[in-house]
Biotite code that builds the C-alpha atoms (Angstrom):
import biotite.structure as struc

atoms = struc.array([
    struc.Atom([-43.710, -8.609, -1.839], chain_id="A", res_id=1, res_name="MET", atom_name="CA", element="C"),
    struc.Atom([-40.663, -6.329, -2.232], chain_id="A", res_id=2, res_name="LYS", atom_name="CA", element="C"),
    struc.Atom([-39.988, -7.655, -5.720], chain_id="A", res_id=3, res_name="GLN", atom_name="CA", element="C"),
    struc.Atom([-43.654, -7.199, -6.619], chain_id="A", res_id=4, res_name="ASP", atom_name="CA", element="C"),
    struc.Atom([-43.471, -3.552, -5.526], chain_id="A", res_id=5, res_name="LEU", atom_name="CA", element="C"),
    struc.Atom([-40.299, -3.093, -7.578], chain_id="A", res_id=6, res_name="ILE", atom_name="CA", element="C"),
    struc.Atom([-42.013, -4.521, -10.656], chain_id="A", res_id=7, res_name="ASN", atom_name="CA", element="C"),
    struc.Atom([-45.014, -2.261, -10.106], chain_id="A", res_id=8, res_name="TYR", atom_name="CA", element="C"),
    struc.Atom([-42.952, 0.930, -9.770], chain_id="A", res_id=9, res_name="LEU", atom_name="CA", element="C"),
    struc.Atom([-40.769, 0.027, -12.758], chain_id="A", res_id=10, res_name="LEU", atom_name="CA", element="C"),
    struc.Atom([-43.776, 0.811, -14.947], chain_id="A", res_id=11, res_name="GLN", atom_name="CA", element="C"),
    struc.Atom([-43.021, 4.466, -14.252], chain_id="A", res_id=12, res_name="PHE", atom_name="CA", element="C"),
    struc.Atom([-39.278, 4.286, -15.006], chain_id="A", res_id=13, res_name="VAL", atom_name="CA", element="C"),
    struc.Atom([-37.845, 4.773, -18.490], chain_id="A", res_id=14, res_name="THR", atom_name="CA", element="C"),
    struc.Atom([-36.055, 1.813, -20.035], chain_id="A", res_id=15, res_name="GLU", atom_name="CA", element="C"),
    struc.Atom([-32.755, 3.707, -20.201], chain_id="A", res_id=16, res_name="ASN", atom_name="CA", element="C"),
    struc.Atom([-32.930, 4.641, -16.525], chain_id="A", res_id=17, res_name="LYS", atom_name="CA", element="C"),
    struc.Atom([-33.861, 1.094, -15.531], chain_id="A", res_id=18, res_name="ARG", atom_name="CA", element="C"),
    struc.Atom([-30.981, -0.404, -17.506], chain_id="A", res_id=19, res_name="GLU", atom_name="CA", element="C"),
    struc.Atom([-28.529, 2.082, -16.005], chain_id="A", res_id=20, res_name="LYS", atom_name="CA", element="C"),
    struc.Atom([-29.668, 1.366, -12.444], chain_id="A", res_id=21, res_name="MET", atom_name="CA", element="C"),
    struc.Atom([-29.384, -2.390, -12.966], chain_id="A", res_id=22, res_name="GLU", atom_name="CA", element="C"),
    struc.Atom([-25.945, -2.011, -14.551], chain_id="A", res_id=23, res_name="GLU", atom_name="CA", element="C"),
    struc.Atom([-24.691, 0.075, -11.622], chain_id="A", res_id=24, res_name="VAL", atom_name="CA", element="C"),
    struc.Atom([-26.306, -2.171, -9.026], chain_id="A", res_id=25, res_name="LEU", atom_name="CA", element="C"),
    struc.Atom([-24.391, -5.175, -10.361], chain_id="A", res_id=26, res_name="ALA", atom_name="CA", element="C"),
    struc.Atom([-21.111, -3.422, -9.498], chain_id="A", res_id=27, res_name="THR", atom_name="CA", element="C"),
    struc.Atom([-22.110, -2.073, -6.073], chain_id="A", res_id=28, res_name="ARG", atom_name="CA", element="C"),
    struc.Atom([-20.301, -3.350, -2.992], chain_id="A", res_id=29, res_name="THR", atom_name="CA", element="C"),
    struc.Atom([-20.218, -3.292, 0.785], chain_id="A", res_id=30, res_name="ARG", atom_name="CA", element="C"),
    struc.Atom([-17.021, -5.348, 0.917], chain_id="A", res_id=31, res_name="PHE", atom_name="CA", element="C"),
    struc.Atom([-15.189, -2.017, 1.022], chain_id="A", res_id=32, res_name="LEU", atom_name="CA", element="C"),
    struc.Atom([-16.786, 0.822, 2.940], chain_id="A", res_id=33, res_name="THR", atom_name="CA", element="C"),
    struc.Atom([-15.661, 4.351, 3.766], chain_id="A", res_id=34, res_name="VAL", atom_name="CA", element="C"),
    struc.Atom([-15.598, 6.105, 7.139], chain_id="A", res_id=35, res_name="VAL", atom_name="CA", element="C"),
    struc.Atom([-15.086, 9.863, 7.489], chain_id="A", res_id=36, res_name="VAL", atom_name="CA", element="C"),
    struc.Atom([-14.403, 11.402, 10.879], chain_id="A", res_id=37, res_name="GLU", atom_name="CA", element="C"),
    struc.Atom([-15.354, 15.016, 11.630], chain_id="A", res_id=38, res_name="ASP", atom_name="CA", element="C"),
    struc.Atom([-14.996, 16.475, 8.147], chain_id="A", res_id=39, res_name="ILE", atom_name="CA", element="C"),
    struc.Atom([-16.197, 20.079, 8.249], chain_id="A", res_id=40, res_name="PHE", atom_name="CA", element="C"),
    struc.Atom([-15.733, 21.476, 4.728], chain_id="A", res_id=41, res_name="GLN", atom_name="CA", element="C"),
    struc.Atom([-18.801, 20.718, 2.575], chain_id="A", res_id=42, res_name="PRO", atom_name="CA", element="C"),
    struc.Atom([-16.861, 20.522, -0.693], chain_id="A", res_id=43, res_name="HIS", atom_name="CA", element="C"),
    struc.Atom([-14.588, 17.807, 0.741], chain_id="A", res_id=44, res_name="ASN", atom_name="CA", element="C"),
    struc.Atom([-17.493, 15.870, 2.235], chain_id="A", res_id=45, res_name="ALA", atom_name="CA", element="C"),
    struc.Atom([-19.308, 16.072, -1.077], chain_id="A", res_id=46, res_name="SER", atom_name="CA", element="C"),
    struc.Atom([-16.291, 15.010, -3.115], chain_id="A", res_id=47, res_name="ALA", atom_name="CA", element="C"),
    struc.Atom([-15.940, 11.846, -1.015], chain_id="A", res_id=48, res_name="VAL", atom_name="CA", element="C"),
    struc.Atom([-19.605, 10.990, -1.621], chain_id="A", res_id=49, res_name="VAL", atom_name="CA", element="C"),
    struc.Atom([-19.169, 11.492, -5.351], chain_id="A", res_id=50, res_name="ARG", atom_name="CA", element="C"),
    struc.Atom([-16.022, 9.344, -5.404], chain_id="A", res_id=51, res_name="THR", atom_name="CA", element="C"),
    struc.Atom([-17.768, 6.515, -3.552], chain_id="A", res_id=52, res_name="CYS", atom_name="CA", element="C"),
    struc.Atom([-20.605, 6.514, -6.060], chain_id="A", res_id=53, res_name="ASP", atom_name="CA", element="C"),
    struc.Atom([-18.192, 6.612, -9.016], chain_id="A", res_id=54, res_name="CYS", atom_name="CA", element="C"),
    struc.Atom([-16.279, 3.552, -7.803], chain_id="A", res_id=55, res_name="PHE", atom_name="CA", element="C"),
    struc.Atom([-19.238, 1.510, -6.552], chain_id="A", res_id=56, res_name="GLY", atom_name="CA", element="C"),
    struc.Atom([-19.031, 1.992, -2.775], chain_id="A", res_id=57, res_name="ILE", atom_name="CA", element="C"),
    struc.Atom([-22.557, 1.801, -1.360], chain_id="A", res_id=58, res_name="GLN", atom_name="CA", element="C"),
    struc.Atom([-22.020, 2.801, 2.288], chain_id="A", res_id=59, res_name="ASP", atom_name="CA", element="C"),
    struc.Atom([-20.358, 5.881, 3.759], chain_id="A", res_id=60, res_name="ILE", atom_name="CA", element="C"),
    struc.Atom([-20.132, 6.044, 7.547], chain_id="A", res_id=61, res_name="HIS", atom_name="CA", element="C"),
    struc.Atom([-20.035, 9.586, 8.903], chain_id="A", res_id=62, res_name="VAL", atom_name="CA", element="C"),
    struc.Atom([-18.676, 10.242, 12.395], chain_id="A", res_id=63, res_name="ILE", atom_name="CA", element="C"),
    struc.Atom([-19.846, 13.511, 13.954], chain_id="A", res_id=64, res_name="GLU", atom_name="CA", element="C"),
    struc.Atom([-18.084, 14.121, 17.260], chain_id="A", res_id=65, res_name="ASN", atom_name="CA", element="C"),
    struc.Atom([-17.225, 17.774, 16.641], chain_id="A", res_id=66, res_name="LYS", atom_name="CA", element="C"),
    struc.Atom([-18.305, 18.757, 13.154], chain_id="A", res_id=67, res_name="ASN", atom_name="CA", element="C"),
    struc.Atom([-21.638, 18.347, 11.404], chain_id="A", res_id=68, res_name="LYS", atom_name="CA", element="C"),
    struc.Atom([-21.337, 16.615, 8.040], chain_id="A", res_id=69, res_name="TYR", atom_name="CA", element="C"),
    struc.Atom([-22.704, 18.735, 5.213], chain_id="A", res_id=70, res_name="LYS", atom_name="CA", element="C"),
    struc.Atom([-22.675, 18.104, 1.485], chain_id="A", res_id=71, res_name="VAL", atom_name="CA", element="C"),
    struc.Atom([-22.793, 20.543, -1.406], chain_id="A", res_id=72, res_name="SER", atom_name="CA", element="C"),
    struc.Atom([-25.190, 19.765, -4.244], chain_id="A", res_id=73, res_name="ALA", atom_name="CA", element="C"),
    struc.Atom([-22.862, 21.545, -6.681], chain_id="A", res_id=74, res_name="ASP", atom_name="CA", element="C"),
    struc.Atom([-20.128, 19.008, -5.902], chain_id="A", res_id=75, res_name="VAL", atom_name="CA", element="C"),
    struc.Atom([-22.110, 15.799, -5.365], chain_id="A", res_id=76, res_name="THR", atom_name="CA", element="C"),
    struc.Atom([-24.026, 16.319, -8.644], chain_id="A", res_id=77, res_name="LEU", atom_name="CA", element="C"),
    struc.Atom([-26.822, 14.105, -7.338], chain_id="A", res_id=78, res_name="GLY", atom_name="CA", element="C"),
    struc.Atom([-24.552, 11.244, -6.245], chain_id="A", res_id=79, res_name="SER", atom_name="CA", element="C"),
    struc.Atom([-25.838, 11.361, -2.649], chain_id="A", res_id=80, res_name="ALA", atom_name="CA", element="C"),
    struc.Atom([-29.146, 9.787, -3.720], chain_id="A", res_id=81, res_name="GLN", atom_name="CA", element="C"),
    struc.Atom([-27.361, 6.639, -4.914], chain_id="A", res_id=82, res_name="TRP", atom_name="CA", element="C"),
    struc.Atom([-25.312, 5.841, -1.797], chain_id="A", res_id=83, res_name="VAL", atom_name="CA", element="C"),
    struc.Atom([-26.238, 5.145, 1.823], chain_id="A", res_id=84, res_name="ASP", atom_name="CA", element="C"),
    struc.Atom([-24.867, 7.705, 4.285], chain_id="A", res_id=85, res_name="ILE", atom_name="CA", element="C"),
    struc.Atom([-24.907, 6.289, 7.819], chain_id="A", res_id=86, res_name="ILE", atom_name="CA", element="C"),
    struc.Atom([-24.370, 8.951, 10.474], chain_id="A", res_id=87, res_name="LYS", atom_name="CA", element="C"),
    struc.Atom([-22.903, 8.283, 13.919], chain_id="A", res_id=88, res_name="HIS", atom_name="CA", element="C"),
    struc.Atom([-23.757, 11.347, 16.011], chain_id="A", res_id=89, res_name="LYS", atom_name="CA", element="C"),
    struc.Atom([-25.185, 10.257, 19.367], chain_id="A", res_id=90, res_name="THR", atom_name="CA", element="C"),
    struc.Atom([-24.632, 12.864, 22.081], chain_id="A", res_id=91, res_name="LYS", atom_name="CA", element="C"),
    struc.Atom([-22.648, 11.909, 25.174], chain_id="A", res_id=92, res_name="GLY", atom_name="CA", element="C"),
    struc.Atom([-20.614, 9.089, 23.623], chain_id="A", res_id=93, res_name="ILE", atom_name="CA", element="C"),
    struc.Atom([-17.526, 8.760, 21.450], chain_id="A", res_id=94, res_name="ASP", atom_name="CA", element="C"),
    struc.Atom([-19.053, 8.192, 18.040], chain_id="A", res_id=95, res_name="ASN", atom_name="CA", element="C"),
    struc.Atom([-15.763, 6.971, 16.608], chain_id="A", res_id=96, res_name="THR", atom_name="CA", element="C"),
    struc.Atom([-15.782, 4.021, 18.992], chain_id="A", res_id=97, res_name="LEU", atom_name="CA", element="C"),
    struc.Atom([-19.480, 3.420, 18.355], chain_id="A", res_id=98, res_name="ALA", atom_name="CA", element="C"),
    struc.Atom([-18.921, 3.369, 14.594], chain_id="A", res_id=99, res_name="CYS", atom_name="CA", element="C"),
    struc.Atom([-15.914, 1.055, 14.898], chain_id="A", res_id=100, res_name="TYR", atom_name="CA", element="C"),
    struc.Atom([-17.866, -1.306, 17.138], chain_id="A", res_id=101, res_name="ARG", atom_name="CA", element="C"),
    struc.Atom([-20.728, -1.627, 14.665], chain_id="A", res_id=102, res_name="LYS", atom_name="CA", element="C"),
    struc.Atom([-18.366, -2.189, 11.756], chain_id="A", res_id=103, res_name="LEU", atom_name="CA", element="C"),
    struc.Atom([-16.350, -4.830, 13.586], chain_id="A", res_id=104, res_name="LYS", atom_name="CA", element="C"),
    struc.Atom([-19.566, -6.630, 14.529], chain_id="A", res_id=105, res_name="GLU", atom_name="CA", element="C"),
    struc.Atom([-20.247, -6.865, 10.785], chain_id="A", res_id=106, res_name="LYS", atom_name="CA", element="C"),
    struc.Atom([-16.809, -8.350, 10.158], chain_id="A", res_id=107, res_name="GLY", atom_name="CA", element="C"),
    struc.Atom([-14.947, -5.284, 8.931], chain_id="A", res_id=108, res_name="TYR", atom_name="CA", element="C"),
    struc.Atom([-11.242, -4.706, 9.348], chain_id="A", res_id=109, res_name="LYS", atom_name="CA", element="C"),
    struc.Atom([-10.657, -1.044, 10.285], chain_id="A", res_id=110, res_name="ILE", atom_name="CA", element="C"),
    struc.Atom([-7.885, 0.537, 8.216], chain_id="A", res_id=111, res_name="ILE", atom_name="CA", element="C"),
    struc.Atom([-6.830, 4.113, 8.967], chain_id="A", res_id=112, res_name="ALA", atom_name="CA", element="C"),
    struc.Atom([-5.314, 6.259, 6.234], chain_id="A", res_id=113, res_name="THR", atom_name="CA", element="C"),
    struc.Atom([-2.504, 7.925, 8.151], chain_id="A", res_id=114, res_name="THR", atom_name="CA", element="C"),
    struc.Atom([1.283, 7.542, 8.502], chain_id="A", res_id=115, res_name="PRO", atom_name="CA", element="C"),
    struc.Atom([2.167, 5.071, 11.269], chain_id="A", res_id=116, res_name="HIS", atom_name="CA", element="C"),
    struc.Atom([5.135, 2.976, 12.332], chain_id="A", res_id=117, res_name="THR", atom_name="CA", element="C"),
    struc.Atom([3.240, -0.121, 11.164], chain_id="A", res_id=118, res_name="ASN", atom_name="CA", element="C"),
    struc.Atom([1.702, 1.313, 8.010], chain_id="A", res_id=119, res_name="ASP", atom_name="CA", element="C"),
    struc.Atom([1.554, -0.446, 4.648], chain_id="A", res_id=120, res_name="ILE", atom_name="CA", element="C"),
    struc.Atom([1.980, 1.266, 1.282], chain_id="A", res_id=121, res_name="ALA", atom_name="CA", element="C"),
    struc.Atom([-1.306, 1.456, -0.607], chain_id="A", res_id=122, res_name="LEU", atom_name="CA", element="C"),
    struc.Atom([0.027, -0.652, -3.481], chain_id="A", res_id=123, res_name="ASP", atom_name="CA", element="C"),
    struc.Atom([1.019, -3.432, -1.063], chain_id="A", res_id=124, res_name="ASP", atom_name="CA", element="C"),
    struc.Atom([-2.276, -3.610, 0.835], chain_id="A", res_id=125, res_name="PHE", atom_name="CA", element="C"),
    struc.Atom([-4.179, -6.868, 0.347], chain_id="A", res_id=126, res_name="GLN", atom_name="CA", element="C"),
    struc.Atom([-7.967, -6.803, 0.019], chain_id="A", res_id=127, res_name="MET", atom_name="CA", element="C"),
    struc.Atom([-8.384, -10.159, 1.734], chain_id="A", res_id=128, res_name="ASP", atom_name="CA", element="C"),
    struc.Atom([-11.208, -9.186, 4.111], chain_id="A", res_id=129, res_name="ALA", atom_name="CA", element="C"),
    struc.Atom([-14.100, -6.746, 4.437], chain_id="A", res_id=130, res_name="LYS", atom_name="CA", element="C"),
    struc.Atom([-12.432, -3.371, 4.865], chain_id="A", res_id=131, res_name="THR", atom_name="CA", element="C"),
    struc.Atom([-13.533, -0.052, 6.347], chain_id="A", res_id=132, res_name="ALA", atom_name="CA", element="C"),
    struc.Atom([-11.270, 2.753, 5.155], chain_id="A", res_id=133, res_name="LEU", atom_name="CA", element="C"),
    struc.Atom([-11.052, 5.659, 7.625], chain_id="A", res_id=134, res_name="VAL", atom_name="CA", element="C"),
    struc.Atom([-10.309, 9.281, 6.697], chain_id="A", res_id=135, res_name="PHE", atom_name="CA", element="C"),
    struc.Atom([-9.877, 12.103, 9.205], chain_id="A", res_id=136, res_name="GLY", atom_name="CA", element="C"),
    struc.Atom([-10.645, 15.812, 9.333], chain_id="A", res_id=137, res_name="SER", atom_name="CA", element="C"),
    struc.Atom([-8.930, 18.348, 7.096], chain_id="A", res_id=138, res_name="GLU", atom_name="CA", element="C"),
    struc.Atom([-7.049, 20.088, 9.888], chain_id="A", res_id=139, res_name="GLN", atom_name="CA", element="C"),
    struc.Atom([-6.127, 17.410, 12.413], chain_id="A", res_id=140, res_name="ASN", atom_name="CA", element="C"),
    struc.Atom([-6.473, 14.183, 10.479], chain_id="A", res_id=141, res_name="GLY", atom_name="CA", element="C"),
    struc.Atom([-7.628, 11.021, 12.214], chain_id="A", res_id=142, res_name="ILE", atom_name="CA", element="C"),
    struc.Atom([-8.184, 11.283, 15.971], chain_id="A", res_id=143, res_name="SER", atom_name="CA", element="C"),
    struc.Atom([-6.039, 9.457, 18.511], chain_id="A", res_id=144, res_name="ASP", atom_name="CA", element="C"),
    struc.Atom([-9.019, 7.245, 19.377], chain_id="A", res_id=145, res_name="ILE", atom_name="CA", element="C"),
    struc.Atom([-9.448, 6.332, 15.705], chain_id="A", res_id=146, res_name="ALA", atom_name="CA", element="C"),
    struc.Atom([-5.772, 5.413, 15.456], chain_id="A", res_id=147, res_name="LYS", atom_name="CA", element="C"),
    struc.Atom([-5.698, 3.493, 18.729], chain_id="A", res_id=148, res_name="GLU", atom_name="CA", element="C"),
    struc.Atom([-8.588, 1.214, 17.782], chain_id="A", res_id=149, res_name="HIS", atom_name="CA", element="C"),
    struc.Atom([-7.729, 0.698, 14.102], chain_id="A", res_id=150, res_name="ALA", atom_name="CA", element="C"),
    struc.Atom([-6.677, -2.758, 12.915], chain_id="A", res_id=151, res_name="ASP", atom_name="CA", element="C"),
    struc.Atom([-4.118, -1.430, 10.462], chain_id="A", res_id=152, res_name="GLY", atom_name="CA", element="C"),
    struc.Atom([-2.783, 1.574, 8.575], chain_id="A", res_id=153, res_name="PHE", atom_name="CA", element="C"),
    struc.Atom([-2.069, 2.441, 4.965], chain_id="A", res_id=154, res_name="ILE", atom_name="CA", element="C"),
    struc.Atom([-0.214, 5.335, 3.391], chain_id="A", res_id=155, res_name="LYS", atom_name="CA", element="C"),
    struc.Atom([0.163, 6.798, -0.072], chain_id="A", res_id=156, res_name="ILE", atom_name="CA", element="C"),
    struc.Atom([3.907, 7.043, -0.766], chain_id="A", res_id=157, res_name="PRO", atom_name="CA", element="C"),
    struc.Atom([4.920, 10.608, -1.712], chain_id="A", res_id=158, res_name="MET", atom_name="CA", element="C"),
    struc.Atom([8.220, 12.099, -2.871], chain_id="A", res_id=159, res_name="VAL", atom_name="CA", element="C"),
    struc.Atom([7.547, 15.846, -2.713], chain_id="A", res_id=160, res_name="GLY", atom_name="CA", element="C"),
    struc.Atom([8.094, 18.467, -0.013], chain_id="A", res_id=161, res_name="PHE", atom_name="CA", element="C"),
    struc.Atom([4.436, 18.390, 1.034], chain_id="A", res_id=162, res_name="THR", atom_name="CA", element="C"),
    struc.Atom([3.705, 15.409, 3.275], chain_id="A", res_id=163, res_name="GLU", atom_name="CA", element="C"),
    struc.Atom([-0.059, 15.162, 2.973], chain_id="A", res_id=164, res_name="SER", atom_name="CA", element="C"),
    struc.Atom([-2.879, 15.268, 0.437], chain_id="A", res_id=165, res_name="LEU", atom_name="CA", element="C"),
    struc.Atom([-6.268, 16.938, 0.610], chain_id="A", res_id=166, res_name="ASN", atom_name="CA", element="C"),
    struc.Atom([-8.745, 14.442, 2.080], chain_id="A", res_id=167, res_name="ILE", atom_name="CA", element="C"),
    struc.Atom([-10.866, 14.270, -1.065], chain_id="A", res_id=168, res_name="SER", atom_name="CA", element="C"),
    struc.Atom([-7.784, 13.571, -3.200], chain_id="A", res_id=169, res_name="VAL", atom_name="CA", element="C"),
    struc.Atom([-6.521, 10.971, -0.723], chain_id="A", res_id=170, res_name="CYS", atom_name="CA", element="C"),
    struc.Atom([-9.931, 9.285, -0.671], chain_id="A", res_id=171, res_name="ALA", atom_name="CA", element="C"),
    struc.Atom([-10.141, 9.182, -4.467], chain_id="A", res_id=172, res_name="ALA", atom_name="CA", element="C"),
    struc.Atom([-6.694, 7.591, -4.818], chain_id="A", res_id=173, res_name="ILE", atom_name="CA", element="C"),
    struc.Atom([-7.289, 5.007, -2.078], chain_id="A", res_id=174, res_name="CYS", atom_name="CA", element="C"),
    struc.Atom([-10.799, 4.074, -3.180], chain_id="A", res_id=175, res_name="ILE", atom_name="CA", element="C"),
    struc.Atom([-9.778, 3.721, -6.818], chain_id="A", res_id=176, res_name="HIS", atom_name="CA", element="C"),
    struc.Atom([-6.790, 1.535, -5.972], chain_id="A", res_id=177, res_name="GLN", atom_name="CA", element="C"),
    struc.Atom([-8.603, -0.698, -3.482], chain_id="A", res_id=178, res_name="LEU", atom_name="CA", element="C"),
    struc.Atom([-11.688, -1.207, -5.631], chain_id="A", res_id=179, res_name="THR", atom_name="CA", element="C"),
    struc.Atom([-9.405, -2.359, -8.454], chain_id="A", res_id=180, res_name="LEU", atom_name="CA", element="C"),
    struc.Atom([-7.838, -4.904, -6.089], chain_id="A", res_id=181, res_name="LYS", atom_name="CA", element="C"),
    struc.Atom([-11.268, -5.920, -4.803], chain_id="A", res_id=182, res_name="MET", atom_name="CA", element="C"),
    struc.Atom([-12.659, -6.581, -8.278], chain_id="A", res_id=183, res_name="ARG", atom_name="CA", element="C"),
    struc.Atom([-9.837, -9.033, -8.927], chain_id="A", res_id=184, res_name="GLU", atom_name="CA", element="C"),
    struc.Atom([-11.487, -11.269, -6.308], chain_id="A", res_id=185, res_name="LEU", atom_name="CA", element="C"),
    struc.Atom([-14.325, -13.660, -7.238], chain_id="A", res_id=186, res_name="PRO", atom_name="CA", element="C"),
    struc.Atom([-17.480, -11.582, -7.710], chain_id="A", res_id=187, res_name="SER", atom_name="CA", element="C"),
    struc.Atom([-19.399, -13.521, -5.062], chain_id="A", res_id=188, res_name="GLU", atom_name="CA", element="C"),
    struc.Atom([-16.924, -12.217, -2.473], chain_id="A", res_id=189, res_name="VAL", atom_name="CA", element="C"),
    struc.Atom([-17.622, -8.521, -2.987], chain_id="A", res_id=190, res_name="TRP", atom_name="CA", element="C"),
    struc.Atom([-21.008, -8.262, -4.687], chain_id="A", res_id=191, res_name="GLN", atom_name="CA", element="C"),
    struc.Atom([-24.181, -7.472, -2.768], chain_id="A", res_id=192, res_name="LEU", atom_name="CA", element="C"),
    struc.Atom([-26.564, -10.231, -1.750], chain_id="A", res_id=193, res_name="SER", atom_name="CA", element="C"),
    struc.Atom([-29.840, -10.538, -3.641], chain_id="A", res_id=194, res_name="GLN", atom_name="CA", element="C"),
    struc.Atom([-31.721, -9.112, -0.663], chain_id="A", res_id=195, res_name="GLU", atom_name="CA", element="C"),
    struc.Atom([-29.366, -6.119, -0.479], chain_id="A", res_id=196, res_name="GLU", atom_name="CA", element="C"),
    struc.Atom([-29.763, -5.511, -4.199], chain_id="A", res_id=197, res_name="LYS", atom_name="CA", element="C"),
    struc.Atom([-33.557, -5.526, -3.938], chain_id="A", res_id=198, res_name="GLU", atom_name="CA", element="C"),
    struc.Atom([-33.531, -3.096, -1.003], chain_id="A", res_id=199, res_name="THR", atom_name="CA", element="C"),
    struc.Atom([-31.197, -0.665, -2.753], chain_id="A", res_id=200, res_name="ILE", atom_name="CA", element="C"),
    struc.Atom([-32.957, -0.999, -6.102], chain_id="A", res_id=201, res_name="TYR", atom_name="CA", element="C"),
    struc.Atom([-36.296, -0.180, -4.488], chain_id="A", res_id=202, res_name="LEU", atom_name="CA", element="C"),
    struc.Atom([-34.787, 2.887, -2.808], chain_id="A", res_id=203, res_name="LYS", atom_name="CA", element="C"),
    struc.Atom([-33.352, 4.092, -6.113], chain_id="A", res_id=204, res_name="TRP", atom_name="CA", element="C"),
    struc.Atom([-36.616, 3.549, -7.965], chain_id="A", res_id=205, res_name="ILE", atom_name="CA", element="C"),
    struc.Atom([-38.525, 5.526, -5.335], chain_id="A", res_id=206, res_name="LYS", atom_name="CA", element="C"),
    struc.Atom([-35.988, 8.303, -5.781], chain_id="A", res_id=207, res_name="GLY", atom_name="CA", element="C"),
    struc.Atom([-36.576, 8.656, -9.524], chain_id="A", res_id=208, res_name="VAL", atom_name="CA", element="C"),
    struc.Atom([-40.337, 8.053, -9.703], chain_id="A", res_id=209, res_name="VAL", atom_name="CA", element="C"),
    struc.Atom([-42.510, 11.093, -9.047], chain_id="A", res_id=210, res_name="ARG", atom_name="CA", element="C"),
    struc.Atom([-44.974, 10.683, -6.178], chain_id="A", res_id=211, res_name="LYS", atom_name="CA", element="C"),
    struc.Atom([-43.616, 7.202, -5.479], chain_id="A", res_id=212, res_name="SER", atom_name="CA", element="C"),
    struc.Atom([-45.067, 7.336, -1.957], chain_id="A", res_id=213, res_name="ASP", atom_name="CA", element="C"),
    struc.Atom([-48.589, 7.669, -3.352], chain_id="A", res_id=214, res_name="LEU", atom_name="CA", element="C"),
    struc.Atom([-47.963, 4.941, -5.899], chain_id="A", res_id=215, res_name="LEU", atom_name="CA", element="C"),
    struc.Atom([-46.700, 2.658, -3.147], chain_id="A", res_id=216, res_name="GLU", atom_name="CA", element="C"),
    struc.Atom([-49.874, 3.221, -1.128], chain_id="A", res_id=217, res_name="LYS", atom_name="CA", element="C"),
    struc.Atom([-51.933, 2.417, -4.219], chain_id="A", res_id=218, res_name="GLU", atom_name="CA", element="C"),
    struc.Atom([-49.945, -0.792, -4.720], chain_id="A", res_id=219, res_name="PHE", atom_name="CA", element="C"),
    struc.Atom([-50.633, -2.013, -1.185], chain_id="A", res_id=220, res_name="TYR", atom_name="CA", element="C"),
    struc.Atom([-54.330, -1.172, -1.533], chain_id="A", res_id=221, res_name="LYS", atom_name="CA", element="C"),
    struc.Atom([-54.491, -3.410, -4.583], chain_id="A", res_id=222, res_name="ARG", atom_name="CA", element="C"),
    struc.Atom([-52.771, -6.203, -2.671], chain_id="A", res_id=223, res_name="CYS", atom_name="CA", element="C"),
    struc.Atom([-55.446, -6.313, 0.033], chain_id="A", res_id=224, res_name="LYS", atom_name="CA", element="C"),
])
């Protein structure tokens, strides 16, 4: 039924747009996902979203313990409609732990991007398992809880006087490098399942078709 709905709505999508969506969908992944913890500057939050879309990351997990995650349309340039932003913001609990728990249940290895006694240089990190890459807030970085419960740590080697990068720059470097490593693996390892592709494709189509909600209702009426 989902595929039938997709085929129905595709009547209202231009051929160029359809081809572009299918081309992008073939490169999308959940093998690598991104986690951001308490980012408070909209331009940084937006830049991370844009980077994820550019390099094929479908899911961005947003932890809101202290700061509300806001994006800027001027920076995202529409990229937010193509990715899935999953927010962890339940009151009364530590949302970092809740996010980690859900990711680990799905088989992810939690890798924090912060200097640590056991850290690994970005170039040396092996993409041998599903990986959730964690970035912290602009001012304080990753929280102690996030560090304590991480499975590993990576760093970007630097040789200047400044010892840290802006979060959006750090995210862009890490995501670019790790997606390159990931795409060296067999495609069946990192590509989406057929069911995932259909779900995402349908979401994208609804986002570009005017009055898609009304068209969907019309489709189901015809199916009765």
